[in-house]
C-alpha positions as CSV (number, residue, x, y, z in Angstrom):
1,X,0.0,0.0,0.0
2,X,2.8,2.4,0.9
3,X,4.6,1.6,-2.4
4,X,1.3,2.3,-4.3
5,X,0.9,5.7,-2.5
6,X,4.5,6.7,-3.4
7,X,4.0,5.6,-7.0
8,X,0.8,7.6,-7.2
9,X,2.4,10.6,-5.7
10,X,5.3,10.5,-8.2
11,X,2.8,10.2,-11.1
12,X,0.8,13.2,-9.8
13,X,4.1,15.2,-9.5
14,X,5.1,14.3,-13.1
15,X,1.6,15.2,-14.4
16,X,1.8,18.6,-12.5
17,X,5.1,19.3,-14.2
18,X,3.7,18.5,-17.6
19,X,0.6,20.7,-17.0
20,X,2.7,23.6,-15.7
21,X,4.4,24.5,-19.0
22,X,7.3,27.0,-19.2
23,X,8.3,28.9,-16.1
24,X,10.5,31.8,-17.2
25,X,11.9,34.1,-14.6
26,X,13.7,37.5,-15.0
27,X,16.9,38.3,-13.3
28,X,17.1,42.1,-13.7
29,X,20.1,44.3,-14.3
30,X,22.6,45.4,-11.6
31,X,23.8,48.4,-13.7
32,X,22.2,50.5,-16.4
33,X,24.2,52.3,-19.1
34,X,22.7,55.7,-20.0
35,X,23.9,57.4,-23.1
36,X,22.8,59.8,-25.9
37,X,22.3,58.7,-29.5
38,X,20.7,60.1,-32.5
39,X,16.9,59.4,-32.8
40,X,14.8,59.5,-35.9
41,X,14.8,63.3,-35.9
42,X,18.6,63.4,-36.0
43,X,18.9,64.9,-32.5
44,X,20.6,63.1,-29.6
45,X,18.2,61.6,-27.1
46,X,18.5,59.3,-24.1
47,X,19.0,55.6,-24.8
48,X,19.8,52.9,-22.3
49,X,21.6,49.5,-22.2
50,X,20.9,46.7,-19.7
51,X,22.6,43.3,-19.1
52,X,20.1,40.8,-17.6
53,X,19.1,37.1,-17.6
54,X,16.1,34.9,-18.2
55,X,15.8,31.5,-16.5
56,X,13.3,28.8,-17.6
57,X,12.5,26.6,-14.6
58,X,9.9,24.7,-16.5
59,X,9.9,20.9,-17.0
60,X,12.0,19.4,-19.9
61,X,10.5,20.2,-23.3
62,X,8.7,23.3,-22.1
63,X,10.6,26.0,-23.9
64,X,9.4,29.6,-24.2
65,X,10.3,32.5,-26.5
66,X,11.0,36.0,-25.5
67,X,8.6,38.4,-27.3
68,X,9.4,41.9,-26.2
69,X,11.5,44.0,-23.8
70,X,10.9,47.6,-22.6
71,X,12.3,50.0,-20.1
72,X,10.6,52.7,-18.1
73,X,12.6,55.5,-16.5
74,X,10.8,57.7,-13.9
75,X,12.4,60.9,-12.6
76,X,10.1,62.8,-10.3
77,X,6.9,63.1,-12.3
78,X,8.6,62.6,-15.7
79,X,8.1,59.2,-17.2
80,X,10.3,58.1,-20.2
81,X,9.4,54.9,-22.0
82,X,12.0,53.1,-24.1
83,X,11.7,50.0,-26.3
84,X,14.2,47.3,-27.1
85,X,15.9,48.1,-30.4
86,X,19.2,46.1,-30.5
87,X,20.9,43.1,-29.0
88,X,24.6,43.7,-28.5
89,X,27.8,43.2,-26.5
90,X,28.9,46.1,-24.4
91,X,32.3,46.9,-23.0
92,X,34.2,50.0,-22.0
93,X,37.8,51.2,-22.6
94,X,38.7,54.2,-20.5
95,X,36.0,56.8,-21.1
96,X,34.7,55.1,-24.3
97,X,31.8,52.7,-24.6
98,X,32.6,49.8,-26.9
99,X,29.6,48.3,-28.6
100,X,30.0,45.1,-30.8
101,X,27.9,42.3,-32.2
102,X,25.0,44.7,-32.6
103,X,22.0,43.1,-34.2
104,X,18.3,44.2,-34.5
105,X,16.2,43.0,-31.6
106,X,14.5,39.7,-32.3
107,X,12.7,37.0,-30.3
108,X,15.0,34.6,-28.3
109,X,14.3,31.0,-27.2
110,X,14.6,30.3,-23.5
111,X,15.0,26.5,-23.3
112,X,13.6,24.6,-20.3
113,X,16.2,24.1,-17.6
114,X,18.4,26.7,-19.1
115,X,19.1,30.5,-19.1
116,X,20.0,33.2,-21.6
117,X,22.0,36.3,-21.0
118,X,20.9,39.4,-22.9
119,X,22.4,42.9,-23.4
120,X,19.7,45.2,-24.9
121,X,19.9,48.7,-26.3
122,X,16.6,50.7,-25.8
123,X,15.5,53.7,-27.8
124,X,12.6,56.1,-27.2
125,X,9.3,54.4,-27.6
126,X,7.2,55.7,-30.5
127,X,4.2,53.4,-30.7
128,X,2.2,55.6,-28.3
129,X,-0.1,58.7,-28.5
130,X,1.6,61.8,-29.9
131,X,1.7,63.5,-26.5
132,X,3.1,60.5,-24.7
133,X,5.6,60.0,-27.5
134,X,7.1,63.4,-27.0
135,X,7.7,62.6,-23.3
136,X,9.9,59.7,-24.3
137,X,12.5,61.9,-26.1
138,X,14.8,63.7,-23.7
139,X,18.1,65.4,-24.5
140,X,21.1,65.7,-22.2
141,X,20.4,69.2,-20.9
142,X,16.8,68.4,-20.0
143,X,17.8,65.2,-18.3
144,X,20.6,67.0,-16.4
145,X,18.1,69.6,-15.1
146,X,15.8,66.8,-13.9
147,X,18.6,65.0,-12.2
148,X,19.6,68.1,-10.3
149,X,16.1,68.5,-8.8
150,X,15.4,64.8,-8.1
151,X,17.7,62.6,-6.0
152,X,16.8,59.2,-7.6
153,X,15.7,57.6,-10.8
154,X,13.3,54.6,-10.8
155,X,13.9,52.0,-13.5
156,X,11.5,49.2,-14.5
157,X,12.4,46.5,-17.0
158,X,9.4,44.7,-18.5
159,X,9.4,41.7,-20.7
160,X,6.9,39.3,-22.4
161,X,7.1,35.8,-23.5
162,X,4.7,33.9,-25.8
163,X,3.6,31.4,-23.1
164,X,4.1,32.9,-19.7
165,X,2.9,35.9,-17.6
166,X,4.4,39.3,-17.9
167,X,7.9,39.7,-16.3
168,X,9.1,42.8,-14.4
169,X,12.1,43.9,-12.4
170,X,12.6,47.3,-10.8
171,X,15.6,49.1,-9.4
172,X,16.7,52.6,-8.3
173,X,19.7,54.8,-9.3
174,X,21.1,57.8,-7.5
175,X,21.0,60.9,-9.6
176,X,24.4,62.0,-8.3
177,X,26.0,58.8,-9.7
178,X,24.5,59.6,-13.2
179,X,25.7,63.2,-13.1
180,X,29.2,62.2,-12.2
181,X,29.4,59.9,-15.2
182,X,28.0,62.5,-17.6
183,X,30.5,65.0,-16.4
184,X,33.6,62.7,-16.7
185,X,32.7,60.5,-19.6
186,X,29.6,61.9,-21.4
187,X,27.7,58.7,-20.5
188,X,27.0,56.8,-17.3
189,X,26.7,53.2,-16.0
190,X,25.5,53.5,-12.4
191,X,24.6,50.7,-10.0
192,X,20.9,50.1,-10.0
193,X,19.7,49.0,-6.5
194,X,16.9,46.6,-6.6
195,X,13.5,47.7,-5.3
196,X,11.6,44.5,-6.0
197,X,12.4,40.9,-5.7
198,X,13.2,39.3,-9.1
199,X,11.1,36.3,-10.1
200,X,13.9,33.8,-9.9
201,X,13.6,33.8,-6.1
């Protein structure tokens, strides 16, 4: 009887895993690179780069596919929305940012029992209303003025997969750290202190 119960329990556990499907978790960035690049209008506006991970804890065979990534930057009452544009490899040499292996953003498979590392470049989001779209374009002087009157920046990374729930990770940057980088290098890569628990926990 005991052996039967153990066997039944094992079967139920296996069935639960099969029914569960993919289970992708987001491990958010520890640093955010903030820089200014030309936008569609030819002027330099804020862009961002993150390095983060996706982990699929689903049962074998339950792969998932990353569908989209976006970044929201909140400074005081100003909200700036950015959309994933490129996948790339980021490094720095002295005061210069070194970007290589740049490729247009595309969906990425997250295999069951595995993880993927992504470095994503975000540009100002344009698929919003005209008034909201304007809020997403911010130049260096405007951003500097905001940083001098607000002590922190709140960052939220959001992602979607084809099979799972929406993913989200939030962190906070000190404005003084960003200003220091802008003054010495023209760009900044401050530490982003987590304000929410990532879903891998």
